[in-house]
C-alpha positions, 0 to 999 in steps of 0.5 A: 500500500502507498503511504500518504507521503509517497502518494503526494510525492508521486502526484507531484512527480506527475503534475509538475512535468505535465504543467511544465509542458502545458506552459511550454505549449502556451509559450510556443503558441504565442511564438507561432502567433507572432510568426503569423501562424495559427497556433491551433493549426500548428498543434494539429499539424504536429499531432498529424505528423507524429501520430496521425496515422501508422506511417507517421507513428513509424517515423516517430518511433524511428526518431524515438529509438536514439532518443531513448539511448541518448537520454540514458547518457544524462539520466544514469549519471544524474543518479550519482549527482552528475550533470552530463550533457556530452550525449551528442559527442558520445553518439558521434564517436560511437558511430565512428567506432561502429563504422570502424568495426563494420568496415574492419569485419566486412568479410565476416558473417552479418551477425558477427559484423553487427555484434562488432559494430555494437561493441565498437559503438558501446566501447567508444561512447563509454570511454568518451564519457568515462573520460568526463567522469575521470576528469571530475573525480580525479581532477575536480573538473566540472563534468557539465562543462567538460562534457559540453566541450567534448561534444565539439571535439567529437564533431571536429573529429568526425569532420576530420575523419570523413573529410580526410583519412576515412573519406570515400572518394565517391562521396563528392557533395557530402563527404562520408566514410566507405559504406557498410554493406547492405547485408550487414545493416540492421533490419526492420521489425516485421511489417514495419519500417521501424528498425531494430534500434527501437528494441535496443532502446527499450531493452537498454532502458529496462536494464538501466531501471533494474540496475539503478532501482533493484541492485546493490550497485544502483543503491550505492550509486543513489546513496553517493548521489544523495550525499557523497561525503556520507558515502565516502564515510560509509566506505563506498568506492565513489571513484569506481562508481563514478567511472562505471556509471559514466562508462555505462552512460556513454555506452548507451549514447555510443550504441545510439550512434551505432544504430544511426550508422547501421540502421539509417545512414549506412556510413558516417557523415555529418548526418550523425550530428543530428541533435539526437544527443541534445534532444536526449538531454531534454528527454532525460529531464522531462522523465525526471531521470527515470529510464522507464519514463524516458521510453514514453517521453522519447516517443513524444519528443520523437513526434516533435522532431518528426513534425519539422517538415510539415510545419515548413510546408503547411504553415511556412515556418522554418524547419528549425521551429521544432528546435524552438519548441524543444528549447522552450520545453527545456527551459520551462522544465528546468525552471520547474525543477525548483518547484519540487518540495515547495508547493503547499498542495503536495506537502503533508499537512502538519499534524494537529495538536489537541488542546483539550485537557486530558482526563485525569484518572484518580 
């Protein structure tokens, strides 16, 4: 049975994010009106492009797959009290690692190639964010700043490799690496256009939830995140926890890069830098760093991303309008974080003290 206190906390955890999204919708509606578009028509178009029919919903699910994985890159370290936003960089280097593995194993059976690409993405992405954790723990470097800066390093590395040593000479207008053989690409779910990356995302979120909420390792991470000084006094290996959590977080984003390479693009090029990493940060914060909630939020944000084209065609709004929407949601959600535990409606009412004199037994 849920206690009254837990019931109020659960209600708070649901109501505040929903209210934040509603406020974001109002602000975005004002923005659309100032841009000369009918806000209600814009909302209808977003819904139509994201969930209006089975084809639209498949487009949404395709975009939701990498969002589930990149969201974990922020959600997992948050349990340790770390704010990491290097999702985009980990995705990019994960994609590069997947390409390197796929091309190196080109003559192997398709299953071996796909496993090799997955491991390449996981290891490269994991080491990328583990470096952020090492800088934080051993040198005291702020993880938010270092992970943000490493995004730019990863993108520069991508541009260097696809425009230089790894460039396919036949990719003239859009510098790219040599392609992954079609037989080695990830397939699609039966009867759909949705690739198996969606299954990877769902499985990763479920495993992450079990790891954090149902294991000793997760309990230790949450304890350290709640009070790192007390965790050290209790003898918890904070350094090892930091490195392990950061590696797992980066490996999820790296796997997202592998999915983009092996299921969508077939090679590495500038299309890897598609802002899925940055959108994953938004998913993580809306989901309150809950891996299971991230699966639902990823679908919603994926629907927003899928609607960019229709806003441009129907309402003559720039394709980047959806980024404005995401930005507004992110700002409002970040502000709403300050409301937790402060609203009287979600607080436990103080116990009443009886003023009646107690009976005295003679």
